[in-house]
C-alpha positions in Angstrom: 40.3 113.7 32.2 40.6 116.6 34.1 44.2 117.6 35.9 44.3 116.9 39.6 44.0 119.8 41.4 43.3 118.5 44.9 45.0 119.0 48.0 44.0 116.0 50.9 44.7 116.7 54.5 45.5 113.0 56.7 45.9 113.4 60.8 47.7 110.2 61.6 49.2 109.1 64.7 50.2 105.2 64.9 48.6 104.8 61.7 50.5 102.2 59.7 47.9 99.6 59.0 46.5 101.9 57.2 48.2 104.8 55.6 49.6 103.3 52.6 46.0 101.9 51.9 45.0 105.4 52.5 47.2 107.3 50.4 46.9 104.8 47.3 43.4 105.3 47.4 44.1 109.3 46.6 45.9 108.6 42.9 43.9 109.8 40.3 42.9 113.0 42.8 45.5 114.6 44.7 49.0 116.0 43.1 49.9 117.0 47.0 48.5 115.0 50.2 49.7 116.5 53.6 50.0 113.8 56.2 50.4 115.6 59.8 51.5 113.3 62.4 51.5 113.8 65.7 54.2 111.9 67.0 53.6 108.2 65.4 56.0 105.8 67.5 55.3 103.3 64.4 56.3 103.6 61.1 53.9 105.8 59.6 55.8 108.6 59.0 58.3 105.9 56.9 55.3 104.3 55.1 53.5 107.8 54.1 56.4 109.4 52.6 57.5 105.8 50.4 53.4 106.3 49.4 54.3 109.4 48.0 52.9 112.2 50.6 54.2 115.0 53.1 55.1 114.7 56.3 54.6 117.3 58.8 54.8 117.2 62.2 52.1 119.1 65.1 51.9 118.8 68.4 47.7 117.1 68.8 45.6 119.3 71.1 42.4 117.9 69.6 41.2 117.5 66.0 39.6 120.6 64.9 42.4 122.7 66.0 45.0 120.1 64.3 42.9 119.8 61.0 42.2 124.1 61.0 46.3 124.4 61.7 47.0 122.6 58.7 44.6 124.5 56.5 46.6 127.6 57.8 50.2 126.5 58.1 51.0 124.2 54.8 50.5 126.5 51.8 47.7 125.0 50.1 47.9 126.0 46.4 45.4 123.8 44.8 41.7 124.9 43.9 40.0 122.3 46.2 41.1 120.4 49.6 39.9 117.2 50.5 39.9 116.1 54.4 40.4 112.4 54.4 41.1 110.3 57.6 43.7 107.2 57.6 41.6 104.4 58.0 39.6 105.8 55.0 39.9 105.1 51.3 38.3 106.9 48.3 36.6 104.1 46.3 37.3 104.6 42.3 33.5 105.4 41.6 33.8 108.6 44.0 37.1 109.8 42.5 35.6 109.7 39.0 32.9 111.4 40.4 34.8 114.2 42.3 36.7 114.4 38.7 33.6 114.9 36.7 32.4 117.6 39.0 35.7 119.9 39.1 35.5 119.6 35.5 32.2 120.6 35.3 33.1 123.8 38.0 29.6 124.5 39.2 29.2 127.7 41.3 29.5 125.8 44.6 31.9 125.8 47.8 31.4 122.7 49.0 30.6 119.3 48.4 29.2 116.0 50.4 29.8 112.6 49.9 28.6 109.6 51.4 30.3 107.4 54.2 30.4 103.6 54.4 31.3 102.3 57.8 32.8 98.7 58.1 33.0 97.0 61.3 34.7 93.5 62.2 34.6 93.0 58.2 30.9 93.8 57.5 29.3 97.0 55.9 27.0 98.8 58.6 23.9 99.6 56.4 21.0 100.0 59.3 20.8 102.4 62.6 21.1 104.9 60.8 24.6 104.6 59.6 24.4 104.3 55.8 24.6 106.7 53.9 25.9 109.1 56.4 26.4 113.0 53.9 30.3 114.4 55.3 31.4 117.6 53.9 34.9 116.4 52.7 35.6 118.5 49.8 35.9 122.0 49.3 37.3 125.0 47.4 40.3 126.1 49.0 39.8 128.9 51.4 36.1 128.5 51.8 36.3 126.0 54.7 37.1 125.0 58.0 36.3 122.5 61.4 34.3 123.5 64.0 35.9 125.0 66.8 35.0 121.9 69.0 36.5 119.0 71.2 34.4 116.6 69.9 31.3 115.7 67.3 33.5 118.8 65.0 31.7 119.2 61.1 33.5 120.8 58.3 31.6 124.2 57.4 32.3 126.3 54.3 31.1 129.6 53.0 28.8 129.1 50.2 26.5 126.8 48.3 27.3 122.9 48.7 26.3 119.9 46.6 26.6 116.4 46.8 28.4 113.5 45.0 26.6 109.8 46.1 29.6 108.1 46.3 31.2 106.5 49.0 34.1 107.1 51.5 34.9 103.8 53.3 35.8 103.8 57.2 37.3 100.1 57.0 39.2 100.1 60.5 41.8 97.1 60.6 42.9 97.5 64.5 41.8 95.2 66.8 38.7 95.7 68.8 40.9 96.9 72.2 42.5 99.4 70.1 38.8 100.7 68.8 37.6 100.6 72.5 40.6 102.9 73.8 39.9 105.3 70.8 36.7 105.6 71.7 37.5 106.0 75.5 39.3 108.9 74.4 36.6 109.8 72.4 34.1 110.3 75.4 36.8 112.5 77.3 36.8 114.8 74.5 32.7 114.8 74.5 32.1 115.4 77.9 34.5 118.6 77.9 32.8 119.6 74.7 29.5 119.2 76.1 30.5 120.5 79.8 32.4 123.6 78.0 30.0 124.7 75.7 26.4 126.4 75.7 24.1 127.3 73.0 25.4 131.2 73.4 28.6 129.9 71.9 27.6 127.7 69.2 29.1 128.1 65.9 26.7 130.1 63.8 28.1 128.8 60.3 25.7 126.6 58.0 26.2 122.5 58.1 25.0 120.1 55.4 21.6 119.6 55.5 22.0 116.5 57.3 24.7 117.1 59.8 22.6 120.3 60.6 19.3 117.6 61.5 21.8 115.8 63.4 23.0 118.4 65.3 20.0 119.9 66.1 18.0 116.6 67.4 21.5 116.4 69.6 21.1 119.6 71.2 17.2 119.8 71.4 16.1 116.2 72.4 19.1 114.1 73.2 20.9 116.9 75.3 16.9 117.4 77.5 17.1 113.4 78.3 18.9 112.0 81.5 21.9 111.2 81.8 22.5 107.7 81.3 18.9 106.8 80.7 19.5 108.7 77.4 22.2 106.0 76.0 19.6 103.2 76.8 16.9 105.0 74.5 19.4 106.0 71.3 20.7 102.4 71.5 16.9 101.0 71.4 16.0 104.1 68.6 19.1 102.6 66.5 18.9 98.8 67.2 14.9 98.2 67.1 13.3 101.3 64.8 16.3 101.9 62.6 16.6 97.9 62.0 20.1 98.1 63.5 19.4 94.2 64.3 19.3 93.9 60.5 23.4 93.9 60.5 23.8 90.8 62.2 26.2 89.7 64.9 28.3 92.6 63.7 26.0 95.0 64.3 24.6 94.0 67.6 28.6 94.3 68.6 28.8 97.8 66.6 25.5 99.3 67.8 26.2 98.2 71.3 29.3 99.6 72.1 29.1 102.5 69.7 25.5 103.5 70.6 25.1 102.5 73.8 28.4 101.6 75.7 30.3 104.9 74.4 27.2 107.3 75.1 26.8 105.7 78.6 30.7 106.2 78.8 30.1 110.5 77.6 27.6 110.4 80.1 30.0 108.7 83.2 32.6 111.2 82.3 30.0 114.2 82.5 28.9 113.1 86.3 32.6 112.6 87.1 34.0 116.0 85.8 30.7 118.0 87.6 31.5 116.1 90.7 35.5 117.0 90.9 34.3 120.3 90.0 32.2 120.7 93.1 34.3 118.5 95.5 37.9 120.5 94.6 35.6 123.6 93.6 37.9 123.9 90.7 36.5 125.2 86.8 36.5 122.8 84.6 39.7 123.7 82.9 42.0 123.0 85.9 40.2 119.7 87.0 40.6 118.4 82.8 44.1 119.5 82.9 44.9 117.1 86.3 42.7 114.6 85.4 42.9 114.5 81.8 46.0 116.4 80.8 44.5 118.2 78.4 44.3 122.1 78.2 41.2 124.0 77.4 
C-alpha cells in the first residue's frame, strides 16, 4: 500500500462532538493532521491532541483567511494537502481511492471528490444536493482558497481529476446550533455580495461544477429581485429538482437552507445598505459597528 503522504488541515471552534470522529476517518491517509483552532471553549483542543492531531491557535477573520494562513504558516512538507471540515468524515472507500490515485501519480494538480450531506439523520439526495463535487485535495503549494467572505472555493494551478468517492458531512449539533451558524453565514454572504464586483472577481479556475454554480449565481440569481429570488430558488430545488423526495427531513433542509437562509442574506443586504445610507458611512464602518467584522 502507498505510504500516506498527505497533510490535512481542519479549521475548528467548539467541535468537541465531531473532531475525534473526523480525525479517526483520516487514519489511513495522513501522517500529519493540523487542527487550526480559533478559540474553542469546549474540549476540542484536548480531544484533537488525544486523537493524534497537532493544534495551532489562530484568531478568526473568515474561512478563506484562516485556511490560507494555515497553508502558508504551518510548514507543510508532504506532497499533498487535503481540506476537511470538522463535522465531515472521509469514507473508507474514498480513502482507498485517494491512495490509489496518489500511487499512480497522474499529471494533475488537484482532485475533486463527492460530498454527501446528511441532515437530521438522512442523506439528502435531491434538490441538486447530491453529489456535489468539491476540490479538496491538491499538490502542496498549488492550491489556495479564494479570498471571499463566503462561498469560497479551492482553486489550483493546473489540471484536475475527479474521484467518485464521498466525504460525508454529518453534523451532530442541534437545529438551534445549525440556524445560529447559518445566521453567521448569512452575515458573511451579505458582506461578500456588497463588497465584491465583477471587476474584482478571482480569475483563477474552479472545478467544473463550482464554475457552473458560480456562473448561475452571479449571472442569473444575482439579477433577480431581493427576497423574491429566495422563493424562486426554493421552488427550483424543492419542486423542479425533486427535493420533496427527501422526505420530511428534506422539507426542513430545503426550506431552511434553500429559502430561509437565502431570504436572510437578502434582508441583511437591505439592512446594510440602509445603514450605509442613513449614517452616510461606508460598508466597512457599518459592518464593524454592527457585526464586529473588520473588512
